[in-house]
Phi, psi and omega in degrees: 000149179093002179237140180245130181242127173257127183237125178256120183213159176256353185262114180301312181306320175296316181293336180286003170278347179279165174283336193209138173238120176252119182257136180242151171223123176055040181071010179242137175292123180249344175198151174226103194243136171271133179264127180264337180237081181288150167275141175238128180299321175301325171293315182296326179294328177290326178292330183293325188300000000 
């Protein structure tokens, strides 16, 4: 808590690990979406086993 991380990606799957996705087009914000069902790497790791 108390930290902000900005991740830039073209992959929706990667972005869904975040709490919020802001999409830009030509340098302008076109959407701001709160993610209600985030993906967690630790959960995916358990699925691989």
